[in-house]
C-alpha positions as CSV (number, residue, x, y, z in Angstrom):
1,M,-33.2,-7.9,48.3
2,I,-35.8,-5.6,46.5
3,V,-39.6,-5.7,47.0
4,K,-41.9,-4.2,44.3
5,M,-45.4,-3.9,45.5
6,Y,-48.3,-2.9,43.2
7,T,-51.6,-1.7,44.6
8,L,-54.6,0.1,43.1
9,K,-54.5,2.6,46.0
10,N,-50.8,3.5,46.0
11,G,-49.5,2.4,42.6
12,L,-45.9,1.0,42.5
13,E,-43.9,1.0,45.7
14,I,-40.3,-0.2,45.7
15,F,-38.5,-1.2,48.9
16,N,-34.7,-1.6,48.9
17,D,-32.5,-3.4,51.5
18,V,-35.1,-5.9,52.6
19,V,-33.8,-8.6,55.0
20,A,-36.7,-11.0,54.9
21,I,-40.3,-11.5,53.8
22,R,-42.8,-13.5,55.8
23,I,-45.9,-15.0,54.3
24,K,-48.6,-16.7,56.5
25,N,-51.2,-18.2,54.3
26,K,-54.1,-20.5,55.2
27,D,-52.2,-23.4,53.6
28,Y,-48.5,-22.6,54.3
29,N,-46.0,-20.3,56.0
30,L,-42.9,-19.0,54.1
31,L,-39.8,-17.1,55.1
32,I,-38.1,-15.7,52.0
33,L,-34.5,-14.6,52.4
34,K,-31.8,-13.3,50.0
35,D,-30.9,-15.8,47.2
36,Y,-34.0,-17.9,47.8
37,I,-35.4,-20.1,45.0
38,S,-37.8,-18.8,42.4
39,L,-41.4,-18.8,43.6
40,L,-44.8,-18.0,42.2
41,G,-47.9,-18.1,44.4
42,E,-50.9,-16.5,46.0
43,I,-51.4,-15.0,49.5
44,H,-54.7,-15.2,51.3
45,G,-53.8,-13.9,54.7
46,Y,-50.7,-12.2,56.2
47,F,-47.6,-10.7,54.7
48,E,-44.8,-8.7,56.2
49,I,-41.6,-7.1,55.0
50,E,-38.6,-7.0,57.4
51,F,-35.9,-4.3,57.1
52,E,-32.9,-3.8,59.4
53,N,-34.8,-1.5,61.8
54,E,-38.5,-1.9,61.1
55,V,-41.2,-4.3,59.9
56,K,-44.1,-3.4,57.6
57,K,-47.2,-5.6,58.1
58,Y,-50.1,-6.2,55.8
59,E,-53.0,-8.3,57.1
60,N,-56.2,-9.8,55.6
61,L,-55.2,-9.5,51.9
62,N,-55.4,-11.3,48.7
63,A,-52.3,-11.1,46.5
64,C,-50.2,-12.8,43.9
65,F,-46.4,-12.9,44.2
66,M,-43.3,-13.8,42.4
67,N,-39.7,-14.1,43.7
68,N,-36.9,-14.2,41.1
69,N,-33.3,-13.0,41.2
70,N,-33.6,-11.3,44.6
71,V,-36.6,-9.3,43.4
72,F,-39.9,-10.0,45.2
73,S,-42.9,-8.7,43.2
74,I,-46.4,-8.7,44.7
75,I,-49.7,-7.5,43.3
76,I,-52.2,-6.8,46.1
77,D,-55.9,-7.1,45.2
78,G,-58.9,-5.5,46.9
79,E,-57.3,-2.1,47.9
80,Y,-60.1,0.0,46.4
81,N,-63.3,0.9,48.2
82,G,-66.8,0.8,46.8
83,W,-67.0,4.6,46.2
84,S,-64.0,4.7,43.8
85,F,-65.5,1.9,41.8
86,L,-68.9,3.7,41.7
87,W,-67.3,6.9,40.4
88,F,-65.3,5.0,37.8
89,S,-68.5,3.3,36.5
90,I,-70.4,6.7,36.5
91,I,-67.6,8.3,34.5
92,I,-67.5,5.5,32.0
93,T,-71.3,5.6,31.5
94,L,-71.2,9.3,30.9
95,Y,-68.4,9.0,28.4
96,L,-70.3,6.4,26.5
97,L,-73.5,8.4,26.6
98,L,-71.7,11.6,25.3
99,S,-69.9,9.6,22.6
100,Y,-73.3,8.2,21.4
101,L,-74.8,11.7,21.4
102,Y,-71.9,13.2,19.5
103,I,-72.1,10.5,16.8
104,Y,-75.9,11.0,16.6
105,F,-75.7,14.8,16.1
106,I,-72.8,14.5,13.6
107,S,-74.8,12.0,11.6
108,I,-77.9,14.4,11.6
109,L,-75.8,17.3,10.5
110,F,-73.9,15.6,7.7
111,Y,-76.4,13.1,6.3
112,R,-79.4,15.3,5.8
């Protein structure tokens, strides 16, 4: 079984040779094994990936998942901190300001 995990922090991570996936949500518990039925859902809680020799645990998360043809895809939300969002908004604001100034000065030069 293959797990494709998308996060803002780490991008795409692909895990091969997964034995099982456990999901503990506030409404339900799931154990997904190889050749399990197609699923689509949300996680608000606990998620773990079981390999032959190890277990990777992810707690207190919000995510959306899909299981289809032995490929489990999950998109994890909330992996960014406030500072990265602040820097992103500052960069976008500066870009828009510089674009406006560029257009303003070009219009002054060519339309006088």
